[in-house]
N, CA and C of each residue as an Amber inpcrd file, in Angstrom:
protein
   705
 119.0350000  90.1950000  99.1710000 120.0420000  90.8510000  98.3440000
 119.4360000  92.0640000  97.6580000 120.2270000  93.1200000  97.4620000
 119.7110000  94.2760000  96.7260000 119.3100000  93.8860000  95.3030000
 118.3160000  94.5950000  94.7810000 117.8650000  94.3780000  93.4090000
 118.1220000  95.6540000  92.6060000 117.6790000  95.6430000  91.3640000
 117.8380000  96.8410000  90.5420000 116.9950000  97.9980000  91.0520000
 115.9980000  97.7060000  91.8800000 115.0550000  98.7430000  92.3100000
 115.0310000  98.9620000  93.8140000 115.6350000  98.0520000  94.5880000
 115.6140000  98.1260000  96.0540000 117.0320000  97.8800000  96.5640000
 117.5580000  98.7980000  97.3700000 118.9400000  98.6860000  97.8390000
 119.0430000  98.0970000  99.2410000 117.9320000  97.7030000  99.8380000
 117.9540000  97.1530000 101.1910000 118.7440000  95.8530000 101.2470000
 119.2360000  95.5470000 102.4440000 119.9610000  94.3110000 102.6850000
 119.0040000  93.2310000 103.2020000 119.3830000  91.9640000 103.1230000
 118.5420000  90.9000000 103.6770000 118.1840000  91.1830000 105.1310000
 116.9210000  91.0070000 105.4790000 116.4660000  91.2670000 106.8330000
 116.0400000  92.6860000 107.0990000 116.2360000  93.5830000 106.1380000
 115.8630000  94.9800000 106.3490000 114.3490000  95.1920000 106.3360000
 113.6240000  94.3510000 105.6260000 112.1710000  94.4920000 105.5700000
 111.5070000  93.5090000 106.5360000 110.4730000  93.9800000 107.2200000
 109.6510000  93.1150000 108.0600000 108.7770000  92.2320000 107.1720000
 108.2140000  91.1530000 107.7110000 107.3200000  90.3060000 106.9210000
 106.0380000  91.0160000 106.4790000 105.6610000  92.0870000 107.1780000
 104.4460000  92.8440000 106.8650000 104.8280000  94.2290000 106.3540000
 104.2790000  94.6050000 105.1910000 104.6560000  95.8610000 104.5460000
 103.4140000  96.6390000 104.1190000 103.3630000  97.9130000 104.4810000
 102.3690000  98.8440000 103.9580000 102.9110000  99.4220000 102.6550000
 102.0200000  99.6090000 101.6490000 102.4810000 100.0950000 100.3500000
 101.6200000 101.2590000  99.8510000 101.9940000 102.4900000 100.1990000
 101.3930000 103.6470000  99.5440000 102.0320000 103.8270000  98.1770000
 101.4120000 104.6170000  97.3250000 102.0340000 104.8950000  96.0410000
 103.1290000 105.9460000  96.1600000 102.8850000 106.9620000  96.9690000
 103.7220000 108.1580000  97.0580000 104.8820000 107.9580000  98.0330000
 106.1470000 108.1660000  97.6070000 107.2760000 108.0490000  98.5290000
 107.1830000 108.9890000  99.7270000 106.6280000 110.1890000  99.5340000
 106.4960000 111.1080000 100.6660000 105.5110000 110.5650000 101.6940000
 104.4660000 109.8770000 101.2030000 103.5050000 109.2990000 102.1380000
 104.1420000 108.1360000 102.8950000 105.0190000 107.3940000 102.2370000
 105.7320000 106.3270000 102.9410000 106.5310000 106.9050000 104.1060000
 107.2460000 107.9920000 103.8520000 108.0230000 108.6330000 104.9120000
 107.1110000 109.1260000 106.0330000 105.9940000 109.7530000 105.6760000
 105.0980000 110.3010000 106.7020000 104.4640000 109.1810000 107.5280000
 104.1110000 108.0780000 106.8980000 103.5570000 106.9460000 107.6430000
 104.5860000 106.4290000 108.6390000 105.8280000 106.2660000 108.1820000
 106.8790000 105.7740000 109.0730000 107.0900000 106.7280000 110.2440000
 107.1520000 108.0220000 109.9620000 107.4280000 108.9990000 111.0130000
 106.2450000 109.1540000 111.9650000 105.0160000 108.9140000 111.4680000
 103.8180000 109.1060000 112.2840000 103.4860000 107.8790000 113.1200000
 103.6390000 106.6950000 112.5480000 103.1330000 105.4870000 113.1880000
 104.2120000 104.5630000 113.7460000 105.4260000 104.6120000 113.2160000
 106.4480000 103.6400000 113.6150000 107.2760000 104.1500000 114.7880000
 107.7000000 103.2190000 115.6340000 108.7320000 103.5080000 116.6210000
 110.0910000 103.2220000 115.9810000 111.0300000 104.1340000 116.1770000
 112.4080000 103.9990000 115.6770000 112.4610000 103.6500000 114.1880000
 111.7980000 104.4380000 113.3280000 111.8450000 104.1290000 111.9000000
 113.2260000 104.3760000 111.3140000 113.6300000 103.5030000 110.3840000
 114.9130000 103.6980000 109.7040000 114.7180000 103.4900000 108.2080000
 115.3740000 104.3230000 107.4420000 115.3080000 104.2390000 105.9840000
 116.1550000 103.0640000 105.5210000 115.5470000 102.1490000 104.7310000
 116.2920000 100.9690000 104.2820000 116.5310000 100.9560000 102.7730000
 115.8300000 101.7990000 102.0290000 116.0750000 101.9060000 100.5890000
 115.5150000 103.2240000 100.0790000 116.1520000 103.7920000  99.0570000
 115.6440000 105.0090000  98.4310000 116.0730000 105.0900000  96.9670000
 116.2170000 103.9460000  96.3220000 116.5810000 103.9200000  94.9070000
 115.5220000 104.6660000  94.0980000 115.9670000 105.5780000  93.2310000
 115.0830000 106.3910000  92.3810000 114.0660000 107.2000000  93.1930000
 114.3930000 107.4810000  94.4290000 113.4980000 108.2570000  95.2770000
 112.3260000 107.4770000  95.8300000 112.2800000 106.1620000  95.5910000
 111.2120000 105.3160000  96.1290000 111.6770000 104.7920000  97.4770000
 111.0760000 105.3190000  98.5470000 111.5870000 105.0560000  99.8880000
 110.9240000 103.8500000 100.5360000 111.7290000 103.1100000 101.3010000
 111.2430000 102.0400000 102.1580000 111.7610000 102.2540000 103.5650000
 110.9050000 102.0620000 104.5610000 111.2440000 102.2870000 105.9640000
 110.8470000 101.0680000 106.7840000 111.5960000 100.8160000 107.8490000
 111.2650000  99.7250000 108.7690000 111.3400000 100.2380000 110.2010000
 110.4010000  99.7660000 111.0200000 110.3690000 100.1100000 112.4310000
 109.5070000  99.1170000 113.1670000 108.8960000  99.5680000 114.2470000
 107.9400000  98.7290000 114.9740000 106.6630000  99.5150000 115.2200000
 105.5900000  98.7850000 115.4170000 104.2930000  99.3700000 115.8000000
 103.6830000  98.4630000 116.8530000 103.4780000  99.0210000 118.0460000
 102.9400000  98.2240000 119.1680000 103.7220000  96.9320000 119.3630000
 105.0280000  97.0120000 119.1850000 105.8870000  95.8640000 119.3910000
 106.0160000  94.9310000 118.2050000 105.3020000  95.2090000 117.1130000
 105.3600000  94.3750000 115.9160000 106.3280000  94.9810000 114.9020000
 107.1400000  94.1530000 114.2790000 107.9840000  94.6330000 113.1860000
 107.1170000  94.9890000 111.9900000 107.3870000  96.1320000 111.3590000
 106.5560000  96.6340000 110.2650000 107.4250000  97.4680000 109.3260000
 107.1330000  97.3740000 108.0500000 107.8200000  98.2010000 107.0510000
 106.7940000  98.9430000 106.2170000 107.2540000  99.9870000 105.5570000
 106.4450000 100.7020000 104.5840000 107.3190000 100.9640000 103.3690000
 106.7670000 100.7060000 102.1770000 107.5310000 100.8390000 100.9340000
 106.6330000 101.4370000  99.8740000 107.0420000 102.5400000  99.2900000
 106.2560000 103.1380000  98.2160000 106.2370000 102.2200000  97.0040000
 105.1060000 102.1860000  96.3120000 104.9750000 101.3260000  95.1270000
 105.1460000 102.0820000  93.8220000 105.1730000 103.4370000  93.8960000
 105.0920000 104.1930000  92.6570000 103.6650000 104.1740000  92.1390000
 103.4830000 104.6740000  90.9210000 102.1460000 104.8540000  90.3720000
 101.8650000 103.8490000  89.2540000 100.7400000 103.1600000  89.3600000
 100.3190000 102.2550000  88.3000000 100.6840000 100.8040000  88.5570000
 100.0290000  99.9130000  87.8100000 100.2070000  98.4810000  88.0260000
 101.5880000  97.9560000  87.6530000 102.2420000  98.4190000  86.5880000
 103.5970000  97.9310000  86.3190000 104.5650000  98.2350000  87.4570000
 104.4930000  99.4440000  88.0080000 105.3800000  99.8030000  89.1090000
 105.0670000  98.9730000  90.3570000 103.7880000  98.8380000  90.6990000
 103.3990000  97.9940000  91.8290000 103.9110000  96.5770000  91.6370000
 103.8080000  96.0530000  90.4150000 104.2160000  94.6750000  90.1450000
 105.7020000  94.4670000  90.4140000 106.5230000  95.4410000  90.0270000
 107.9630000  95.3220000  90.2560000 108.2730000  95.2710000  91.7470000
 107.7750000  96.2540000  92.4900000 108.1360000  96.3480000  93.8960000
 107.5340000  95.2210000  94.7200000 106.2790000  94.8740000  94.4790000
 105.6640000  93.7910000  95.2500000 106.3710000  92.4720000  94.9890000
 106.6840000  92.1780000  93.7240000 107.3620000  90.9240000  93.3970000
 108.7340000  90.8470000  94.0460000 109.4980000  91.9360000  94.0010000
 110.8290000  91.9200000  94.5920000 110.7770000  91.8100000  96.1110000
 109.8140000  92.4740000  96.7380000 109.6770000  92.3560000  98.1940000
 109.3960000  90.9120000  98.5980000 108.5390000  90.2500000  97.8350000
 108.1780000  88.8730000  98.1590000 109.3310000  87.9120000  97.8630000
 109.8860000  87.9920000  96.6750000 110.8630000  86.9880000  96.2430000
 112.2460000  87.1780000  96.8490000 112.6610000  88.4260000  97.0560000
 114.0230000  88.6780000  97.5090000 114.1290000  89.0680000  98.9790000
 113.0050000  89.4910000  99.5840000 113.0620000  89.9430000 100.9710000
 112.1130000  89.1780000 101.8920000 111.4350000  88.1710000 101.3740000
 110.6320000  87.3030000 102.2200000 109.3800000  87.9230000 102.8030000
 108.8670000  88.9720000 102.1830000 107.6500000  89.6210000 102.6780000
 106.4560000  88.6890000 102.4840000 105.6130000  88.6050000 103.5030000
 104.4800000  87.6810000 103.4950000 103.1180000  88.3550000 103.4520000
 103.0460000  89.6220000 103.8510000 101.7750000  90.3430000 103.8990000
 101.9920000  91.7670000 103.3870000 101.1930000  92.1640000 102.3920000
 101.3250000  93.4980000 101.8040000  99.9540000  94.1600000 101.7850000
  99.8940000  95.3690000 102.3060000  98.6360000  96.1250000 102.2990000
  98.8540000  97.4530000 101.5930000  98.1670000  97.6290000 100.4800000
  98.1930000  98.9170000  99.7960000  97.4060000  99.9250000 100.6080000
  97.9950000 101.0850000 100.8570000  97.3160000 102.1980000 101.5220000
  97.4840000 103.4220000 100.6240000  96.4350000 103.7750000  99.9070000
  96.5530000 104.8690000  98.9580000  95.2300000 105.5770000  98.7550000
  95.2290000 106.5040000  97.8240000  94.0170000 107.2620000  97.5320000
  93.2320000 106.6080000  96.4020000  91.9430000 106.8970000  96.3600000
  91.0700000 106.3950000  95.2990000  90.0060000 107.4460000  95.0180000
  89.4760000 107.4150000  93.8040000  88.4090000 108.3270000  93.4160000
  87.0630000 107.6480000  93.5350000  86.1730000 108.2440000  94.2940000
  84.8500000 107.6700000  94.4770000  84.0790000 107.5870000  93.1670000
  83.3230000 106.5010000  92.9870000  82.4670000 106.3240000  91.8160000
  80.9960000 106.2200000  92.2290000  80.7110000 105.3230000  93.1600000
  79.3380000 105.1270000  93.6160000  78.8310000 106.3860000  94.3190000
  77.5510000 106.6650000  94.1750000  76.9810000 107.8940000  94.7200000
  77.1120000 107.9780000  96.2290000  77.0220000 106.8260000  96.9120000
  77.0300000 106.8520000  98.3700000  78.4130000 107.0980000  98.9620000
  79.4690000 106.9640000  98.1760000  80.8270000 107.1260000  98.6900000
  81.1160000 108.6070000  98.9460000  81.7240000 108.8860000 100.0980000
  82.0040000 110.2600000 100.5160000  83.5080000 110.4960000 100.6720000
  83.9250000 111.7520000 100.4970000  85.3350000 112.1060000 100.6950000
  85.7720000 111.7390000 102.1130000  86.9780000 111.2070000 102.2190000
  87.5320000 110.8640000 103.5120000  87.1800000 109.4820000 104.0090000
  86.2220000 108.8210000 103.3820000  85.8820000 107.4610000 103.7940000
  86.9840000 106.4820000 103.4100000  87.0380000 105.3950000 104.1350000
  87.9720000 104.3150000 103.8450000  87.2360000 103.2340000 103.0600000
  87.8040000 102.8190000 101.9440000  87.2560000 101.7000000 101.1770000
  88.1840000 100.5070000 101.3460000  87.6140000  99.4050000 101.7980000
  88.3350000  98.1420000 101.9560000  87.9230000  97.2720000 100.7800000
  88.8860000  96.9280000  99.9280000  88.5610000  96.3310000  98.6300000
  88.4580000  94.8090000  98.7160000  87.2250000  94.2950000  98.5310000
  87.0310000  92.8450000  98.5260000  87.2130000  92.2380000  97.1340000
  87.5210000  93.0760000  96.1480000  87.8370000  92.6340000  94.7900000
  88.4000000  93.8270000  94.0390000  89.0790000  93.5480000  92.9220000
  89.6260000  94.6280000  92.1030000  89.4340000  94.2950000  90.6300000
  88.4570000  94.9690000  90.0090000  88.2850000  94.8550000  88.5640000
  89.4340000  95.5960000  87.8730000  89.6960000  95.2800000  86.6280000
  90.7310000  96.0250000  85.9110000  90.5070000  95.9820000  84.4090000
  91.0040000  97.0230000  83.7260000  91.0320000  97.0450000  82.2650000
  92.4310000  96.7430000  81.7520000  93.3330000  96.3570000  82.6520000
  94.7180000  96.1120000  82.2670000  94.8620000  94.7730000  81.5530000
  95.6360000  94.7590000  80.4900000  95.9030000  93.5040000  79.7840000
  96.7960000  92.5780000  80.6080000  97.4050000  93.0930000  81.6850000
  98.2110000  92.2400000  82.5550000  97.3940000  91.0610000  83.0630000
  96.1140000  91.2880000  83.3460000  95.2680000  90.2180000  83.8760000
  95.0420000  89.1070000  82.8580000  95.1230000  89.4500000  81.5640000
  94.8660000  88.4570000  80.5250000  95.9460000  87.3870000  80.4600000
  97.1280000  87.6860000  80.9930000  98.2470000  86.7580000  80.8840000
  98.4290000  85.8870000  82.1210000  97.6140000  86.0880000  83.1450000
  97.8060000  85.3080000  84.3640000  97.4740000  83.8330000  84.1260000
  96.2760000  83.5620000  83.6360000  95.8750000  82.1960000  83.3030000
  95.2280000  82.2580000  81.9300000  95.8830000  81.8160000  80.8850000
  95.3460000  81.9310000  79.5230000  93.9490000  81.3310000  79.4190000
  93.0580000  82.1030000  78.8080000  91.6900000  81.6550000  78.6050000
  90.7660000  81.8490000  79.7860000  91.2680000  82.4700000  80.8680000
  90.4710000  82.6640000  82.0850000  90.3230000  84.1500000  82.3770000
  89.1140000  84.5800000  82.7170000  88.8730000  85.9330000  83.2180000
  89.2340000  85.9320000  84.6990000  90.4680000  86.2940000  84.9920000
  91.0190000  86.1440000  86.3330000  90.3310000  87.0750000  87.3240000
  89.9830000  86.5610000  88.5120000  89.3680000  87.3640000  89.5720000
  90.4330000  87.7690000  90.5830000  90.6780000  89.0560000  90.6940000
  91.6920000  89.5740000  91.6180000  91.0300000  89.8830000  92.9580000
  91.3570000  89.0700000  93.9620000  90.7210000  89.2090000  95.2780000
  91.7800000  89.2120000  96.3700000  91.4550000  89.7520000  97.5510000
  92.4340000  89.8350000  98.6390000  92.4520000  88.5870000  99.4920000
  93.3520000  88.5990000 100.4590000  93.3510000  87.5840000 101.5080000
  92.1220000  87.7760000 102.3910000  91.3850000  86.6940000 102.6190000
  90.1790000  86.8230000 103.4330000  90.5180000  87.2060000 104.8700000
  91.5910000  86.6300000 105.4290000  91.9390000  86.9470000 106.8150000
  92.2420000  88.4350000 106.9900000  93.0180000  89.0100000 106.0550000
  93.2910000  90.4450000 106.1340000  92.0120000  91.2580000 105.9640000
  91.1800000  90.8520000 105.0270000  89.9210000  91.5550000 104.7850000
  89.0450000  91.5350000 106.0340000  88.9030000  90.3720000 106.6360000
  88.0480000  90.2320000 107.8100000  88.5460000  91.1040000 108.9590000
  89.8590000  91.0770000 109.1830000  90.3990000  91.8640000 110.2930000
  90.3370000  93.3650000 110.0150000  90.4770000  93.7540000 108.7560000
  90.3550000  95.1760000 108.4070000  88.9530000  95.6860000 108.7030000
  87.9610000  94.9260000 108.3080000  86.5680000  95.3310000 108.5450000
  86.2980000  95.3940000 110.0480000  86.7680000  94.4030000 110.7900000
  86.5630000  94.3960000 112.2360000  87.2300000  95.6010000 112.8920000
  88.4250000  95.9720000 112.4180000  89.1280000  97.1330000 112.9650000
  88.3610000  98.4200000 112.6970000  87.8980000  98.5950000 111.4580000
  87.1490000  99.8030000 111.1140000  85.8800000  99.9210000 111.9480000
  85.2070000  98.8020000 112.1460000  83.9780000  98.8270000 112.9450000
  84.2720000  99.1350000 114.4060000  85.2980000  98.5080000 114.9580000
  85.5890000  98.6950000 116.3770000  86.0310000 100.1200000 116.6820000
  86.6820000 100.7720000 115.7190000  87.1480000 102.1470000 115.9120000
  86.1250000 103.1900000 115.4740000  85.0000000 102.7270000 114.9210000
  83.9700000 103.6560000 114.4730000  84.3880000 104.5060000 113.2970000
  85.2450000 103.9720000 112.4320000  85.7360000 104.7250000 111.2820000
  84.7660000 104.6050000 110.1010000  84.5510000 105.7120000 109.4140000
  83.6900000 105.6950000 108.2350000  84.3340000 104.8460000 107.1510000
  83.6720000 103.7780000 106.7520000  84.2720000 102.8640000 105.7900000
  83.2040000 102.1590000 104.9680000  83.6280000 101.6150000 103.8490000
  82.7750000 100.7870000 103.0030000  83.5980000  99.6070000 102.5140000
  82.9250000  98.4910000 102.2840000  83.5660000  97.2900000 101.7650000
  82.9540000  96.9770000 100.4020000  83.7940000  96.8400000  99.3940000
  83.2890000  96.5410000  98.0630000  84.4050000  96.5470000  97.0480000
  84.0760000  96.3660000  95.7720000  85.1120000  96.2950000  94.7440000
  85.6430000  97.6560000  94.3190000  86.9220000  97.6750000  93.9810000
  87.5710000  98.8080000  93.3380000  87.7350000  98.5030000  91.8530000
  87.9990000  99.5460000  91.0770000  88.4000000  99.4040000  89.6840000
  89.8300000  99.8990000  89.5610000  90.7400000  99.0120000  89.1800000
  92.1480000  99.3760000  88.9670000  92.3430000  99.6940000  87.4920000
  92.5270000 100.9680000  87.1980000  92.5930000 101.4200000  85.8110000
  94.0310000 101.5630000  85.3390000  94.2460000 101.3030000  84.0630000
  95.5520000 101.5220000  83.4550000  95.7630000 102.9720000  83.0390000
  94.7030000 103.7840000  83.0820000  94.8170000 105.1760000  82.6550000
  94.2680000 106.1100000  83.7290000  94.9570000 107.2320000  83.9360000
  94.4840000 108.2360000  84.8950000  93.5290000 109.2090000  84.2180000
  93.9080000 109.6840000  83.0320000  93.0530000 110.5900000  82.2700000
  92.3160000 109.7620000  81.2250000  91.0250000 109.5950000  81.4240000
  90.2480000 108.7110000  80.5610000  88.8660000 109.2940000  80.3450000
  88.3390000 109.1470000  79.1420000  86.9950000 109.6240000  78.8230000
  86.1920000 108.4510000  78.2580000  85.7540000 107.5890000  79.1660000
  84.9770000 106.4150000  78.7820000  83.7170000 106.3550000  79.6340000
  82.7620000 107.2370000  79.3550000  81.5810000 107.3320000  80.2210000
  80.7810000 106.0460000  80.3020000  80.7310000 105.2640000  79.2160000
  79.9570000 104.0250000  79.2630000  80.6090000 103.0070000  80.1880000
  81.9420000 102.9810000  80.1990000  82.6360000 102.0790000  81.1130000
  82.3680000 102.4760000  82.5540000  82.4950000 103.7710000  82.8390000
  82.2310000 104.2590000  84.1940000  80.8080000 103.9430000  84.6190000
  79.8580000 104.1850000  83.7260000  78.4490000 103.9200000  84.0220000
  78.2370000 102.4370000  84.3430000  78.8370000 101.5710000  83.5660000
  78.6840000 100.1410000  83.7950000  79.2810000  99.6940000  85.1190000
  80.4480000 100.2350000  85.4550000  81.0690000  99.8850000  86.7250000
  80.2080000 100.3340000  87.9000000  79.6580000 101.5300000  87.8060000
  78.7930000 102.0310000  88.8770000  77.5380000 101.1740000  88.9920000
  76.9740000 100.7710000  87.8540000  75.7740000  99.9230000  87.8730000
  76.0460000  98.5700000  88.5150000  77.3170000  98.1570000  88.4670000
  77.7100000  96.9090000  89.1130000  78.3140000  97.1580000  90.4970000
  77.9850000  98.3050000  91.0780000  78.2890000  98.6360000  92.4730000
  79.7850000  98.6770000  92.7840000  80.5540000  99.1620000  91.8210000
  81.9680000  99.4320000  92.0630000  82.0790000 100.7360000  92.8490000
  82.8430000 100.7250000  93.9300000  82.8660000 101.8680000  94.8330000
  83.7940000 102.9860000  94.3800000  84.9760000 102.6270000  93.8320000
  85.9840000 103.6520000  93.5720000  86.9780000 103.1620000  92.5390000
  87.7830000 104.1000000  92.0440000  88.8050000 103.7770000  91.0440000
  90.1830000 104.1700000  91.5650000  91.1670000 103.3160000  91.2940000
  92.5640000 103.6010000  91.6140000  93.4140000 102.8770000  90.5760000
  94.7080000 102.6390000  90.8350000  95.5630000 102.1520000  89.7490000
  96.5090000 101.0060000  90.1260000  96.3420000 100.4030000  91.3030000
  97.3270000  99.3990000  91.7270000  96.7710000  98.0990000  92.2970000
  95.5780000  98.0940000  92.8670000  95.1150000  96.9570000  93.6730000
  95.0480000  95.6470000  92.9000000  94.5590000  95.6780000  91.6680000
  94.4160000  94.4320000  90.9060000  95.7630000  93.7560000  90.6830000
  96.7960000  94.5430000  90.4240000  98.1340000  93.9740000  90.2500000
  98.6260000  93.3620000  91.5460000  98.4510000  94.0600000  92.6520000
  98.8910000  93.5410000  93.9430000  98.1850000  92.2320000  94.2720000
  96.8750000  92.1840000  94.0660000  96.1230000  90.9690000  94.3830000
  96.5820000  89.8040000  93.5140000  96.7730000  90.0520000  92.2290000
  97.1970000  88.9870000  91.3380000  98.5600000  88.4330000  91.7040000
  99.4970000  89.3210000  92.0280000 100.8440000  88.8890000  92.4100000
 100.8010000  88.0860000  93.7080000 100.0530000  88.5680000  94.6870000
  99.9620000  87.8600000  95.9650000  99.3640000  86.4730000  95.7910000
  98.3480000  86.3580000  94.9330000  97.7350000  85.0510000  94.6910000
  98.7220000  84.1110000  94.0140000  99.4810000  84.6240000  93.0780000
 100.4750000  83.7950000  92.3870000 101.5930000  83.3580000  93.3240000
 102.0440000  84.2710000  94.1850000 103.2020000  83.9990000  95.0330000
 102.8350000  83.3150000  96.3470000 101.5420000  83.1840000  96.6260000
 101.1180000  82.5010000  97.8390000 101.2930000  83.3030000  99.1100000
 101.1300000  84.6290000  99.0150000 101.2000000  85.4890000 100.1950000
  99.8750000  86.2270000 100.3450000  99.7800000  87.0480000 101.3820000
  98.5380000  87.7620000 101.6750000  98.6150000  89.2120000 101.2050000
  97.4870000  89.7330000 100.7220000  97.4420000  91.1290000 100.2730000
  96.0610000  91.7050000 100.4810000  96.0340000  93.0280000 100.6330000
  94.7840000  93.7670000 100.7940000  95.0170000  95.1970000 100.3240000
  93.9630000  95.8460000  99.8380000  94.0020000  97.2740000  99.5170000
  93.0050000  98.0130000 100.4000000  93.5030000  99.0330000 101.0850000
  92.6930000  99.9020000 101.9330000  92.9350000 101.3240000 101.4410000
  91.9070000 101.9540000 100.9050000  92.0990000 103.2520000 100.2460000
  91.2710000 104.3530000 100.8840000  91.8160000 105.5490000 100.8430000
  91.1360000 106.7480000 101.3190000  90.5200000 107.4720000 100.1110000
  89.2500000 107.8240000 100.2040000  88.5850000 108.5130000  99.0940000
  89.0210000 109.9810000  99.0830000  89.8140000 110.3360000  98.0730000
  90.3800000 111.6890000  97.9910000  89.6090000 112.5930000  97.0420000
  88.7820000 112.0010000  96.1800000  87.9760000 112.7930000  95.2520000
  86.7960000 111.9390000  94.7970000  85.8570000 112.5770000  94.1330000
  84.7080000 111.8470000  93.5870000  84.5970000 112.2000000  92.1110000
  84.7630000 111.1950000  91.2460000  84.8870000 111.4730000  89.8230000
  83.5660000 111.8700000  89.1710000  82.4520000 111.5720000  89.8170000
  81.1400000 111.9480000  89.2590000  80.7130000 113.3230000  89.7580000
  80.8500000 113.5680000  91.0550000  80.4060000 114.8360000  91.6420000
  81.4370000 115.9490000  91.4930000  82.6780000 115.6060000  91.1200000
  83.7090000 116.6200000  90.9490000  84.2740000 117.1590000  92.2420000
  84.0700000 116.4550000  93.3440000  84.6260000 116.8770000  94.6290000
  86.0610000 116.3650000  94.7500000  86.8950000 117.1080000  95.5070000
  88.2550000 116.6220000  95.7030000  88.9020000 117.2640000  96.9160000
  89.8060000 116.5190000  97.5360000  90.6360000 117.0670000  98.5940000
  91.7280000 117.9310000  97.9730000  92.2960000 118.8030000  98.7820000
  93.4680000 119.5510000  98.3430000  94.6780000 118.6180000  98.3500000
  95.7630000 119.0460000  97.7090000  96.9770000 118.2310000  97.6890000
  97.5110000 118.0180000  99.1070000  97.3980000 119.0350000  99.9700000
  97.8470000 118.8820000 101.3550000  96.9900000 117.8670000 102.0950000
  95.6820000 117.8960000 101.8710000  94.7960000 116.9310000 102.5260000
  95.1110000 115.5060000 102.0850000  95.4250000 115.3280000 100.8150000
  95.7960000 113.9880000 100.3330000  97.0180000 113.4630000 101.0690000
  97.9400000 114.3660000 101.4130000  99.1870000 113.9730000 102.0600000
  99.0250000 113.7090000 103.5480000  98.0080000 114.3250000 104.1760000
  97.9400000 114.2730000 105.6320000  96.7450000 113.4980000 106.1830000
  95.6950000 113.2810000 105.3970000  94.4970000 112.6210000 105.9300000
  94.5370000 111.1100000 105.6810000  95.6750000 110.4980000 105.9920000
  95.8160000 109.0710000 105.7600000  95.6540000 108.2490000 107.0400000
  95.4500000 108.9090000 108.1810000  95.4210000 108.2140000 109.4620000
  94.4420000 107.0590000 109.5510000  93.1420000 107.2840000 109.2460000
  92.1830000 106.1850000 109.3850000  92.5150000 104.9640000 108.5360000
  92.9420000 105.1640000 107.2790000  93.2070000 103.9770000 106.4560000
  94.4360000 103.2280000 106.9730000  95.4210000 103.9370000 107.5160000
  96.5940000 103.2630000 108.0700000  96.2060000 102.4960000 109.3320000
  95.3350000 103.0780000 110.1640000  94.8490000 102.3580000 111.3380000
  94.1580000 101.0650000 110.9350000  93.3290000 101.1180000 109.8970000
  92.6380000  99.9260000 109.4140000  93.6460000  98.9010000 108.8950000
  94.6410000  99.3720000 108.1360000  95.6490000  98.4590000 107.5980000
  96.4600000  97.7940000 108.6980000  96.8640000  98.5560000 109.6980000
  97.6260000  97.9840000 110.8080000  96.7810000  96.9880000 111.5960000
  95.5000000  97.3020000 111.7520000  94.6060000  96.3660000 112.4270000
  94.4610000  95.0680000 111.6330000  94.4160000  95.1920000 110.3040000
  94.3370000  94.0010000 109.4620000  95.5700000  93.1190000 109.6210000
  96.7240000  93.7390000 109.7580000  97.9800000  92.9870000 109.8700000
  98.2000000  92.3910000 111.2450000  97.7710000  93.0950000 112.3030000
  98.2130000  92.6970000 113.6450000  97.1110000  92.4930000 114.6650000
  95.8470000  92.6890000 114.3390000  94.8040000  92.5190000 115.3700000
  94.5710000  91.0500000 115.6560000
């Protein structure tokens, strides 16, 4: 049934959904990778598309920006549309020195400074982790295709503009690879709802070295991470 945020009808979404943050990237993924893509929702400009890939039913739905927005869309996809597997495909800012622009980071954990995590299990420092099966297949796909990738934890931040050098330093010392704004929420929701989730991110900038892709590059250099995500879902 349609919700306040999604106008799709029952059956419009496939059991497996890719979730970029940007609605334009959702459209480009559908047009680039899907056979016979069709628009199934566009409430508030947040687009969802469904088609097939190599004979598999697949959807893509933008999550918007930040953990509250991700939480709304992921929860509604699971509870109202029967989605069973969700893979975030988005950009992240490199933190660790070894991380390079254009590399794919496959997140085996997601640290966060969000108070949302404090309410999951009272009195517990909740660990936000992905589905192992999706993680394993993503890594195998990246290796088999020879794609530049790294496996490690992300930091899901509640703030985009932040000046907390000691926090950044500590995260890097604990081998955190990159920062983004959605993975921890997605992992927590998937664990609560009993479905599978993974975050596969493209490094679009490096917050320590000051390197960054152009806005056009951010929009178009998503191919490798989508290949990894599709391999995680269907290999």
